[in-house]
N, C-alpha and C positions, 0 to 999 in steps of 0.2 A: 351473612349476618343479619339478624333482625334489625329493621330500622330504628333510628333514635326514637325513644318514646317520651312524651310528656305525660306525667301521671297525676291523676286526681285522686287523693286518698280521703275517702269518706269515713269519719270515725278515726282520725289519726291518733288520738291520745289513748286509744284502747290498745290491747295487747297485740292485735293484728296490725293495727296502724303503726305502732312502734316497730314491730318486726319488718314491716314493709319499708319504713324509712331507713332501717338498718341496711336492707339489701340494696335499696336505691343508691345509698351513699357508697357502696362498694363498687358501683359501676357508673361513674360520672360520664364516661365516654359514650354511654348508650341509654341512660336513664336520667330524667330530671323531674323534680316536683313542680307541677303547675299550681295546684291548689290543695288546701287542707281544710277539714272541717272538724269541729268538736262541739259538744253540747254544753259542758260545764267547766272543763279544766283550762280556763283561759291563760293561766300562767304557763302551763305546759305547751299550749298551742303556740304561744308567742315564742317559746324557746325553739320549737320545732320549725316554725316559719323562718326564724332567724338562721338557724343552722342549715336549712335546706334551700333557702333563697325562694320560697314560694311567692308567686305572684299575687295569689289570691287566698284569703281565708274566708270561710263561711261560718257564722255563729247564729244562735237561735233568736236572739232578741237584742234590743238596744242596751239592755243591762249587761249583757255578755260583751257587746261591742265596747262599751266603756271600760269594762275590766280588761279586755285585750289591750286596748290603748294604754291603759295604766301600767300594764305588765311589759310593754315593748321596751326594749333596750338594746343598744348595740349600734354597729355602724351601718347596717343595711337600711335602705328606705323601707318604710312601713308598707306591707302589702295592702292591696285593695281589700276592704272588709265589706263583705256582703251579709245581709241579715235575712233569716227566715227560711222557711221550707221551700217556698218557690225558688228562692236564690240557690238553694241546694241542688235542686233538680236542674235549674238552668246552667249551673256550673258543670254538673255531670255530662250535659249535652253540648256544651259550647265547642266550637272549632279549635279553641286553644289547647285541647287536650287529645291524647290518643288512647289512653287506657284509664280505666276507672276501677280502684279498689274499693268495692262495696262492702264495707266492714262495719256499718252502723247496726247495732244490735236492735232487734225488735222490728215491729211493723213501721216504725218511723223511717227505716232505711228503704221501704219498698218504692215510694215514688221516685227517688233519685236513681235507684238501680234500673227501674223501668225506663226513665228518661235516657240513661246511658245506652240501654239496649236499642231504644227507638232511634237514637242518633248514630247508630252503627259503630259504636266504640268496641274496643277490646274490654270486655267486662270480666274482672277478676272477682268472682262471686264468693264473699265470705258471709254474706247476710242470708240466713236461712229462709226468712219470711217471703223473700221475692218468689221462691218456688213453693213453699208451704201453703201460703195464702193466695198466690196468683200464678200457679204453675203454668197453666195453659195460656194465659195472657202473656206471661213473661217469655216462654219459649216461642211463641208466635212472633213476638217482637224481635227476638233474636234472629229468626229465620227471614222474616219479611224485610229486615232492614240491613241484612248483611253483616250483623255484628258478630264478634267472636266471644264466645263464652268459655271461660276456664275456671273450673271449680277449685277453690282454695281450701275448703275443709280438708283436713288430712286424709279422711276416709274416701271422699269423692275424687280427690286428687290422685290417691293411690289407685283407685279403680280405673281412672282415666289413663294412667300410665300403663296399666295391664291390659287394656282393650286394644284391639286393632284399630288404628285411626288414620293411617296414611298421612300424618302431618296435618290433620284437620282438628279444629277445636270442636266443642260439644254442640250439637244441634240435631240429634237423630229424630226420626219419626218412627223408628222401629228398633228393636234390640239388635245389637251387633251380631252378625252371623256367627253361629258356632258357639255362642255363650249359653251355658245352662243356668248358672246362678251367680248372683253377686253376693259376696260375703263380707258384710261390714263388721269390723272389729270394735270392741268397746272395752274400755279398762275395767269397767264395773264400779268405778268411782270409790269414794272412801268407805262405803258401807257394804261392800260386797260380801264380807263375812260377818257382819253384825247381826246379832239376834233380832228377829222381826219385832219382838215385843219392846225392844229398846228404841225403835225408830221413832216413835212418837215424841220422844224427848230430845230429838237432835236439834242442835243450835245452828244458827246461821254460820257461825265461825267454823263449826265441824263440817257442814255441808260445803263450805268453800275451800276446804283443805284438800285439793285434789292431789292424789298421790304422785302423778306424773307430769301433768300439764300446768303451766301458769296461764290462768284465764281470769276474765272479769267475774264478778260475784254472781250475776244473773246466769251466765253460762256455766259456772261452777255448779250451781244448784241444779241446773238441767242436767248436768253430767251425773250428779249424785242420784237423781230420780231416773236417769236414763230417758227422760223426755227428750233430751238432746239427740240421743240415737234414734228415737222415734221420728223426730223431724228429719234426721238424716235419711231414714228409710223413705219418707215421702219425697225428699230431695232426689234420692237416687231414682225413684220411679220416673220423675220428670226429666232428669239430666240424661238418663240412659234408655228411655222409653221402655222400662222393665216393669212387668206386672208384679204386684205385691207378692204373689206366691212364688216368685223366683228371686226374692230378696230375703236374706236371712242375717241375723245378728249373732256374732260369736264373741263371747266374753274372753278377753285376752289381757291379763293384768299387766303385763310388761309394757304395753303399747309400743311395741317395736314393729310388729307386722300391722301396717296401717289399714289394709283391707286386701281382699282377694277376688279373683275372678276364676270361676270354674268353667271349663269348656266341655263340649259334648263328648270329646274323646277321653275325658277323665283328667286332663291336665288341670292343675290349679296354679295360677300365677299370682304371686304376692309382691307387694312393694314394701320393703323394710327400710328403717332408718331411725335416727334418734328422735325422741318426741320433741321436736323443734319446729315451729310453724315457719321458720324461714325457708325450710326445704320446699314445701308446696308453694310458697310465695314466689321463690326464685324461679321455680318451674314455670309458674304462670306468667311472670314478667319476661322470662326469656324464651319461652315456647316459640318454635319447636326446638330451639337450642337449650342447652343447660348451662346456667350461670353458677358461679361460685356463690354459696349462700352464707358462708361463715359458720356452718354446722360441722362440728368435728366427726371423725370416722366412727363407724359402728363396730364395737369389739364383741363379736358373738361369743368368743371364748370366755370373756369376763361375765357375760350373762349366764352362761352355762345351761339354761333351759328356757323353753317358751311353753307357756300353759294356755290351754283353750277349754272352755266349758260352755255349756248352753245357758242362756240367760234365765233366771228364775223370775217368772212373771208375777208370783205372789210378792216378791221382794220389790220388783219394779213394775207396779201396775200402770205406770205412765207409758211404758213401752207397749204393753198390750193395747192400751187406749189408741196409741198412735197408729198401730196396724188396722185397728177397727176403723179409725177415721179415714185412712187411706182407702179402705174397701168401700167405705160409705160414699165418699165423693168429696169434691173440692170445698163445699160448704162446711162440711165436718171438719176438714183440715183447717180452715180459717178459724173456726170456733175453738178447736183444740189449742191453737197457738195463742189466740187472744185470752182465753181462760188461763192458760198457764202463765202468761205474763203477769196477769192480775194476781194470781195466787202466789207466784214467786215474790212479787213486790211485797205482799202482805206478810209472807213468811220472813223475809228479810227485815221488815219493820217490826217484827215480833207480834204480829197480829193474827197469826195463823200457824197451828202446829204443822210440822213437816209432813206428816202423813196425810193432812188434809188437802195438800196440793193435788193429789190424784183424785180426791173426792170432788174438789171444785171442777176439775176438768170433766169428770164423769157426769156430774149433774148438768154442766153446760152442754155436753154432747147430747144428753137426754132432752134438754130443752130445744136444741137445734132440730132434733128428730121430729119434734111436735109441730115445728113451723112449716108453713107453706114453702114449697120448693122455690129456690131463687135461681136466676141466671147470672152467673159471674162473668159477664163478657166485657166488663170495663173496670178500670181502677176505682171509680166512684162506687160501684156495686160491691166490690170487695171491702172497700174501706167502710162502707155503711154496715155490712154484716159484721166486720170487725168491731166497730163501735157498739153495736147492739149486743154482741157477745161479751164485750168488756162490761157494759152496763149490767147485764144479767149476772155475770160472775161477781161483780163488785157488790151486788146486793145479796149475796149469799151469807150474810152474817160475818163478813170479814173485819169489820171495824171493832 
Protein backbone atom coordinates (compact mmCIF):
# COMPACT_ATOMS: atom_id res chain seq x y z
CA UNK A 1 0.00 0.00 0.00
CA UNK A 2 1.17 3.53 -0.81
CA UNK A 3 2.41 5.39 2.29
CA UNK A 4 0.14 7.90 4.04
CA UNK A 5 0.23 11.21 2.17
CA UNK A 6 -0.19 14.76 3.43
CA UNK A 7 -1.40 16.81 0.49
CA UNK A 8 -1.09 20.50 -0.40
CA UNK A 9 -3.86 21.63 -2.76
CA UNK A 10 -2.85 24.74 -4.68
CA UNK A 11 -5.99 26.34 -6.10
CA UNK A 12 -8.36 24.46 -3.82
CA UNK A 13 -11.52 26.46 -4.61
CA UNK A 14 -11.39 25.73 -8.36
CA UNK A 15 -12.99 22.70 -9.98
CA UNK A 16 -9.82 20.58 -9.76
CA UNK A 17 -9.29 21.57 -6.15
CA UNK A 18 -12.88 20.74 -5.20
CA UNK A 19 -12.61 17.32 -6.87
CA UNK A 20 -9.27 16.66 -5.16
CA UNK A 21 -10.76 17.36 -1.74
CA UNK A 22 -13.67 15.05 -2.55
CA UNK A 23 -11.28 12.17 -3.33
CA UNK A 24 -9.12 12.86 -0.26
CA UNK A 25 -12.18 12.81 2.00
CA UNK A 26 -13.02 9.31 0.75
CA UNK A 27 -9.69 7.93 2.00
CA UNK A 28 -8.93 9.31 5.49
CA UNK A 29 -6.84 6.21 6.25
CA UNK A 30 -4.22 7.17 3.65
CA UNK A 31 -4.76 10.83 2.63
CA UNK A 32 -4.95 14.08 4.60
CA UNK A 33 -4.90 17.78 3.73
CA UNK A 34 -1.87 19.72 4.94
CA UNK A 35 -2.47 23.05 3.21
CA UNK A 36 -4.90 24.83 0.89
CA UNK A 37 -4.58 27.96 -1.22
CA UNK A 38 -7.03 30.25 -2.99
CA UNK A 39 -6.91 33.62 -4.69
CA UNK A 40 -10.32 35.19 -4.15
CA UNK A 41 -13.00 32.90 -2.68
CA UNK A 42 -12.11 33.29 0.99
CA UNK A 43 -15.50 32.14 2.25
CA UNK A 44 -15.20 28.87 0.36
CA UNK A 45 -11.57 28.48 1.43
CA UNK A 46 -12.66 28.80 5.06
CA UNK A 47 -15.32 26.13 4.55
CA UNK A 48 -12.77 23.80 2.95
CA UNK A 49 -10.21 24.34 5.68
CA UNK A 50 -12.83 23.67 8.35
CA UNK A 51 -14.03 20.47 6.66
CA UNK A 52 -10.59 19.09 5.84
CA UNK A 53 -8.69 20.11 8.97
CA UNK A 54 -6.01 21.88 6.95
CA UNK A 55 -3.09 23.08 9.07
CA UNK A 56 -2.20 25.92 6.69
CA UNK A 57 -3.95 28.20 4.20
CA UNK A 58 -2.21 30.52 1.76
CA UNK A 59 -3.91 33.69 0.51
CA UNK A 60 -2.65 36.41 -1.87
CA UNK A 61 -2.65 39.53 0.33
CA UNK A 62 -3.62 41.04 3.68
CA UNK A 63 -7.08 41.92 2.40
CA UNK A 64 -7.75 38.27 1.61
CA UNK A 65 -6.35 37.32 5.02
CA UNK A 66 -8.88 39.55 6.76
CA UNK A 67 -11.71 38.12 4.66
CA UNK A 68 -10.64 34.59 5.60
CA UNK A 69 -10.59 35.45 9.29
CA UNK A 70 -14.04 37.04 9.02
CA UNK A 71 -15.38 33.94 7.26
CA UNK A 72 -13.99 31.45 9.77
CA UNK A 73 -16.58 29.65 11.88
CA UNK A 74 -16.87 26.30 13.59
CA UNK A 75 -15.14 24.24 16.25
CA UNK A 76 -11.69 23.67 14.74
CA UNK A 77 -8.77 25.97 15.58
CA UNK A 78 -8.07 28.44 12.78
CA UNK A 79 -5.25 27.24 10.50
CA UNK A 80 -2.02 29.17 10.08
CA UNK A 81 -2.59 31.87 7.45
CA UNK A 82 0.30 32.60 5.09
CA UNK A 83 0.32 35.51 2.66
CA UNK A 84 1.81 36.04 -0.78
CA UNK A 85 3.44 34.28 -3.72
CA UNK A 86 6.61 33.38 -1.81
CA UNK A 87 4.53 31.78 0.94
CA UNK A 88 2.80 29.72 -1.74
CA UNK A 89 6.11 28.40 -3.08
CA UNK A 90 7.45 27.80 0.44
CA UNK A 91 4.36 25.82 1.41
CA UNK A 92 4.63 23.65 -1.70
CA UNK A 93 8.23 22.85 -0.78
CA UNK A 94 8.07 22.42 2.99
CA UNK A 95 8.76 19.11 4.78
CA UNK A 96 5.22 19.01 6.19
CA UNK A 97 3.75 17.73 2.92
CA UNK A 98 4.31 14.73 0.66
CA UNK A 99 2.21 15.51 -2.41
CA UNK A 100 1.28 18.76 -4.13
CA UNK A 101 -1.78 19.19 -6.35
CA UNK A 102 -0.71 22.02 -8.66
CA UNK A 103 -4.08 23.34 -9.84
CA UNK A 104 -3.61 27.11 -9.98
CA UNK A 105 -4.67 28.33 -13.42
CA UNK A 106 -2.20 30.41 -15.40
CA UNK A 107 1.42 31.44 -15.04
CA UNK A 108 0.76 32.37 -11.40
CA UNK A 109 0.96 28.68 -10.53
CA UNK A 110 4.38 28.14 -12.10
CA UNK A 111 6.71 29.16 -9.22
CA UNK A 112 4.95 26.98 -6.65
CA UNK A 113 4.84 23.96 -8.98
CA UNK A 114 8.54 24.37 -9.67
CA UNK A 115 9.27 24.70 -5.94
CA UNK A 116 7.43 21.42 -5.31
CA UNK A 117 9.49 19.70 -8.01
CA UNK A 118 12.77 21.05 -6.63
CA UNK A 119 11.88 19.78 -3.16
CA UNK A 120 11.35 16.24 -4.42
CA UNK A 121 7.59 16.02 -3.85
CA UNK A 122 5.01 13.93 -5.63
CA UNK A 123 3.69 16.59 -8.01
CA UNK A 124 0.16 16.08 -9.31
CA UNK A 125 0.27 18.46 -12.24
CA UNK A 126 -2.97 20.13 -13.30
CA UNK A 127 -1.30 23.45 -14.09
CA UNK A 128 -0.45 23.62 -17.81
CA UNK A 129 1.89 26.58 -17.61
CA UNK A 130 4.59 24.71 -15.69
CA UNK A 131 5.30 22.74 -18.85
CA UNK A 132 4.09 25.14 -21.55
CA UNK A 133 6.19 28.05 -20.29
CA UNK A 134 9.02 26.20 -18.56
CA UNK A 135 9.03 22.62 -19.83
CA UNK A 136 12.79 22.03 -19.91
CA UNK A 137 13.29 23.77 -16.56
CA UNK A 138 10.46 21.88 -14.90
CA UNK A 139 11.37 18.42 -16.22
CA UNK A 140 15.00 18.95 -15.23
CA UNK A 141 13.85 19.84 -11.70
CA UNK A 142 11.79 16.63 -11.56
CA UNK A 143 14.72 14.46 -12.65
CA UNK A 144 17.46 16.20 -10.65
CA UNK A 145 15.56 16.18 -7.36
CA UNK A 146 13.97 12.73 -7.42
CA UNK A 147 10.45 14.14 -7.58
CA UNK A 148 7.47 12.13 -8.86
CA UNK A 149 5.45 13.73 -11.66
CA UNK A 150 1.92 12.49 -12.29
CA UNK A 151 -0.19 14.26 -14.95
CA UNK A 152 -3.74 15.11 -13.89
CA UNK A 153 -5.18 16.52 -17.13
CA UNK A 154 -7.53 13.76 -18.27
CA UNK A 155 -5.76 13.44 -21.63
CA UNK A 156 -2.23 13.12 -20.26
CA UNK A 157 -3.37 10.90 -17.44
CA UNK A 158 -5.00 8.65 -20.05
CA UNK A 159 -1.78 8.49 -22.09
CA UNK A 160 0.19 7.75 -18.94
CA UNK A 161 -2.13 4.86 -18.16
CA UNK A 162 -1.69 3.47 -21.70
CA UNK A 163 2.11 3.70 -21.80
CA UNK A 164 4.49 0.99 -20.55
CA UNK A 165 5.82 2.44 -17.29
CA UNK A 166 6.80 -0.39 -14.95
CA UNK A 167 5.34 1.36 -11.91
CA UNK A 168 7.30 4.60 -12.46
CA UNK A 169 5.98 8.13 -12.65
CA UNK A 170 6.68 10.49 -15.56
CA UNK A 171 10.25 11.69 -16.19
CA UNK A 172 11.40 10.37 -19.60
CA UNK A 173 14.28 11.69 -21.65
CA UNK A 174 13.22 9.72 -24.74
CA UNK A 175 9.88 8.43 -26.10
CA UNK A 176 8.67 5.14 -24.67
CA UNK A 177 9.94 2.21 -26.80
CA UNK A 178 7.53 0.90 -29.39
CA UNK A 179 5.27 3.97 -29.39
CA UNK A 180 4.39 5.42 -32.79
CA UNK A 181 1.96 8.24 -31.92
CA UNK A 182 0.12 9.93 -29.09
CA UNK A 183 -3.53 10.69 -29.90
CA UNK A 184 -5.05 13.44 -27.75
CA UNK A 185 -8.83 13.55 -27.85
CA UNK A 186 -10.81 16.80 -27.78
CA UNK A 187 -14.55 17.31 -27.38
CA UNK A 188 -14.60 20.16 -29.90
CA UNK A 189 -16.28 22.36 -27.30
CA UNK A 190 -19.58 24.20 -27.72
CA UNK A 191 -18.86 25.54 -31.25
CA UNK A 192 -17.79 22.39 -33.09
CA UNK A 193 -20.78 22.57 -35.45
CA UNK A 194 -21.42 26.32 -35.42
CA UNK A 195 -21.17 28.31 -38.68
CA UNK A 196 -17.82 30.07 -38.90
CA UNK A 197 -19.42 33.42 -39.72
CA UNK A 198 -21.37 33.28 -36.43
CA UNK A 199 -18.32 32.87 -34.21
CA UNK A 200 -17.50 36.59 -34.12
CA UNK A 201 -20.64 37.23 -32.03
CA UNK A 202 -20.03 34.50 -29.46
CA UNK A 203 -20.64 35.70 -25.89
CA UNK A 204 -18.65 34.72 -22.78
CA UNK A 205 -21.67 32.81 -21.44
CA UNK A 206 -21.85 30.76 -24.64
CA UNK A 207 -18.10 30.07 -24.64
CA UNK A 208 -18.22 28.89 -21.02
CA UNK A 209 -21.09 26.43 -21.64
CA UNK A 210 -18.99 23.31 -22.22
CA UNK A 211 -21.11 20.35 -23.33
CA UNK A 212 -19.33 17.68 -21.22
CA UNK A 213 -17.01 19.08 -18.56
CA UNK A 214 -17.54 21.39 -15.58
CA UNK A 215 -14.61 23.84 -15.59
CA UNK A 216 -13.66 27.39 -14.68
CA UNK A 217 -14.38 30.26 -17.07
CA UNK A 218 -10.86 30.68 -18.41
CA UNK A 219 -10.35 26.97 -19.10
CA UNK A 220 -13.83 26.75 -20.64
CA UNK A 221 -12.95 29.50 -23.13
CA UNK A 222 -9.66 27.74 -23.90
CA UNK A 223 -11.62 24.57 -24.59
CA UNK A 224 -13.97 26.45 -26.93
CA UNK A 225 -11.04 27.86 -28.95
CA UNK A 226 -9.11 24.57 -28.61
CA UNK A 227 -6.14 26.57 -27.33
CA UNK A 228 -6.51 24.29 -24.33
CA UNK A 229 -5.80 21.32 -26.59
CA UNK A 230 -2.85 23.14 -28.10
CA UNK A 231 -1.37 23.63 -24.64
CA UNK A 232 -1.92 19.92 -24.01
CA UNK A 233 0.03 19.10 -27.17
CA UNK A 234 2.95 21.13 -25.80
CA UNK A 235 2.60 19.43 -22.42
CA UNK A 236 2.57 15.99 -24.05
CA UNK A 237 5.82 16.83 -25.81
CA UNK A 238 7.51 17.47 -22.45
CA UNK A 239 5.77 14.82 -20.37
CA UNK A 240 6.45 11.97 -22.77
CA UNK A 241 9.53 13.26 -24.67
CA UNK A 242 7.50 13.06 -27.87
CA UNK A 243 8.25 15.12 -31.02
CA UNK A 244 5.48 17.37 -32.33
CA UNK A 245 5.07 15.32 -35.52
CA UNK A 246 4.17 12.25 -33.44
CA UNK A 247 1.37 13.97 -31.49
CA UNK A 248 -2.08 14.27 -33.06
CA UNK A 249 -5.42 15.69 -31.97
CA UNK A 250 -8.66 13.82 -32.63
CA UNK A 251 -12.05 15.44 -32.05
CA UNK A 252 -14.25 13.08 -30.03
CA UNK A 253 -17.52 14.79 -28.99
CA UNK A 254 -18.58 12.27 -26.35
CA UNK A 255 -15.46 12.78 -24.16
CA UNK A 256 -15.45 9.11 -23.21
CA UNK A 257 -12.12 8.10 -24.79
CA UNK A 258 -9.75 10.41 -22.94
CA UNK A 259 -6.73 9.75 -25.17
CA UNK A 260 -4.91 6.94 -26.98
CA UNK A 261 -1.45 5.57 -27.63
CA UNK A 262 -0.59 3.92 -30.94
CA UNK A 263 2.23 1.37 -30.98
CA UNK A 264 4.52 0.33 -33.82
CA UNK A 265 2.72 -3.00 -34.25
CA UNK A 266 -0.55 -1.20 -35.03
CA UNK A 267 -2.11 -1.64 -31.58
CA UNK A 268 -3.97 1.36 -30.19
CA UNK A 269 -4.57 1.47 -26.45
CA UNK A 270 -7.24 3.83 -25.14
CA UNK A 271 -8.36 4.88 -21.68
CA UNK A 272 -12.12 5.33 -21.32
CA UNK A 273 -14.25 6.66 -18.52
CA UNK A 274 -16.87 9.16 -17.43
CA UNK A 275 -15.94 12.84 -18.03
CA UNK A 276 -15.18 13.33 -14.33
CA UNK A 277 -11.84 14.69 -13.12
CA UNK A 278 -11.97 12.60 -9.97
CA UNK A 279 -10.79 9.61 -12.02
CA UNK A 280 -7.36 11.02 -12.97
CA UNK A 281 -7.06 12.73 -9.57
CA UNK A 282 -7.62 9.44 -7.74
CA UNK A 283 -5.16 7.72 -10.07
CA UNK A 284 -2.52 10.34 -9.25
CA UNK A 285 -3.12 10.25 -5.51
CA UNK A 286 -3.10 6.47 -5.32
CA UNK A 287 -0.45 5.59 -7.93
CA UNK A 288 0.64 2.88 -8.49
CA UNK A 289 -2.55 1.58 -6.82
CA UNK A 290 -6.06 2.56 -7.86
CA UNK A 291 -8.33 4.32 -5.39
CA UNK A 292 -12.12 4.49 -5.39
CA UNK A 293 -12.92 7.94 -6.80
CA UNK A 294 -16.67 8.31 -6.46
CA UNK A 295 -17.10 8.15 -10.25
CA UNK A 296 -19.93 5.95 -11.47
CA UNK A 297 -19.57 3.09 -13.99
CA UNK A 298 -19.40 3.75 -17.73
CA UNK A 299 -22.38 2.32 -19.62
CA UNK A 300 -21.24 1.95 -23.22
CA UNK A 301 -24.54 0.41 -24.26
CA UNK A 302 -26.33 3.60 -23.25
CA UNK A 303 -23.91 5.72 -25.26
CA UNK A 304 -24.49 3.61 -28.36
CA UNK A 305 -21.75 5.24 -30.46
CA UNK A 306 -18.40 6.97 -30.26
CA UNK A 307 -17.49 9.51 -32.97
CA UNK A 308 -14.09 10.74 -34.11
CA UNK A 309 -13.08 13.40 -36.63
CA UNK A 310 -10.12 15.54 -37.60
CA UNK A 311 -9.94 19.04 -36.11
CA UNK A 312 -10.88 21.92 -38.39
CA UNK A 313 -7.98 24.36 -38.19
CA UNK A 314 -10.03 27.11 -39.83
CA UNK A 315 -12.55 26.84 -36.99
CA UNK A 316 -9.82 26.40 -34.37
CA UNK A 317 -6.86 28.60 -35.41
CA UNK A 318 -5.55 28.58 -31.84
CA UNK A 319 -4.78 24.87 -32.21
CA UNK A 320 -2.73 25.51 -35.36
CA UNK A 321 -0.89 28.34 -33.60
CA UNK A 322 -0.03 26.00 -30.72
CA UNK A 323 1.57 23.43 -33.02
CA UNK A 324 3.51 26.25 -34.68
CA UNK A 325 4.73 27.54 -31.30
CA UNK A 326 5.89 24.08 -30.24
CA UNK A 327 7.87 23.68 -33.43
CA UNK A 328 9.34 27.17 -33.03
CA UNK A 329 10.66 26.62 -29.51
CA UNK A 330 10.18 27.35 -25.81
CA UNK A 331 10.08 31.15 -26.17
CA UNK A 332 7.17 30.95 -28.60
CA UNK A 333 5.32 28.66 -26.18
CA UNK A 334 5.76 31.21 -23.38
CA UNK A 335 4.37 33.96 -25.62
CA UNK A 336 1.50 31.78 -26.85
CA UNK A 337 0.33 31.16 -23.29
CA UNK A 338 0.81 34.73 -22.07
CA UNK A 339 -0.99 36.29 -25.05
CA UNK A 340 -3.86 33.86 -24.68
CA UNK A 341 -4.33 34.69 -20.99
CA UNK A 342 -4.47 38.40 -21.82
CA UNK A 343 -6.86 37.88 -24.73
CA UNK A 344 -9.20 35.55 -22.83
CA UNK A 345 -9.37 37.98 -19.91
CA UNK A 346 -10.30 40.76 -22.34
CA UNK A 347 -12.93 38.56 -24.01
CA UNK A 348 -14.51 37.59 -20.67
CA UNK A 349 -14.59 41.28 -19.72
CA UNK A 350 -16.42 42.14 -22.95
CA UNK A 351 -13.48 44.09 -24.42
CA UNK A 352 -12.54 41.67 -27.21
CA UNK A 353 -14.57 39.68 -29.76
CA UNK A 354 -14.22 35.93 -29.52
CA UNK A 355 -12.52 35.58 -32.91
CA UNK A 356 -9.88 38.15 -31.92
CA UNK A 357 -8.42 35.81 -29.30
CA UNK A 358 -6.54 33.99 -32.08
CA UNK A 359 -5.55 37.30 -33.69
CA UNK A 360 -3.95 38.55 -30.49
CA UNK A 361 -2.01 35.29 -30.13
CA UNK A 362 -0.87 35.36 -33.75
CA UNK A 363 0.29 38.98 -33.53
CA UNK A 364 2.16 38.21 -30.31
CA UNK A 365 3.93 35.24 -31.88
CA UNK A 366 4.94 37.42 -34.82
CA UNK A 367 6.30 39.96 -32.31
CA UNK A 368 8.29 37.21 -30.57
CA UNK A 369 9.78 36.01 -33.86
CA UNK A 370 11.20 39.51 -34.44
CA UNK A 371 12.94 39.61 -31.06
CA UNK A 372 16.50 38.53 -30.33
CA UNK A 373 16.74 34.94 -29.16
CA UNK A 374 16.61 34.38 -25.40
CA UNK A 375 17.90 31.58 -23.18
CA UNK A 376 15.17 30.38 -20.84
CA UNK A 377 17.36 28.53 -18.34
CA UNK A 378 15.89 30.11 -15.20
CA UNK A 379 12.49 30.91 -13.77
CA UNK A 380 13.35 34.63 -13.81
CA UNK A 381 14.04 34.47 -17.56
CA UNK A 382 10.75 32.70 -18.20
CA UNK A 383 8.78 35.18 -16.10
CA UNK A 384 10.51 38.14 -17.76
CA UNK A 385 9.50 36.94 -21.22
CA UNK A 386 6.00 36.17 -19.94
CA UNK A 387 5.67 39.74 -18.61
CA UNK A 388 6.96 41.26 -21.86
CA UNK A 389 4.52 39.19 -23.90
CA UNK A 390 1.62 40.20 -21.67
CA UNK A 391 2.56 43.85 -22.04
CA UNK A 392 2.70 43.53 -25.82
CA UNK A 393 -0.61 41.66 -26.05
CA UNK A 394 -2.24 44.13 -23.68
CA UNK A 395 -1.31 47.02 -25.95
CA UNK A 396 -3.02 45.56 -29.00
CA UNK A 397 -6.10 47.73 -28.63
CA UNK A 398 -7.89 45.50 -26.13
CA UNK A 399 -9.24 48.28 -23.91
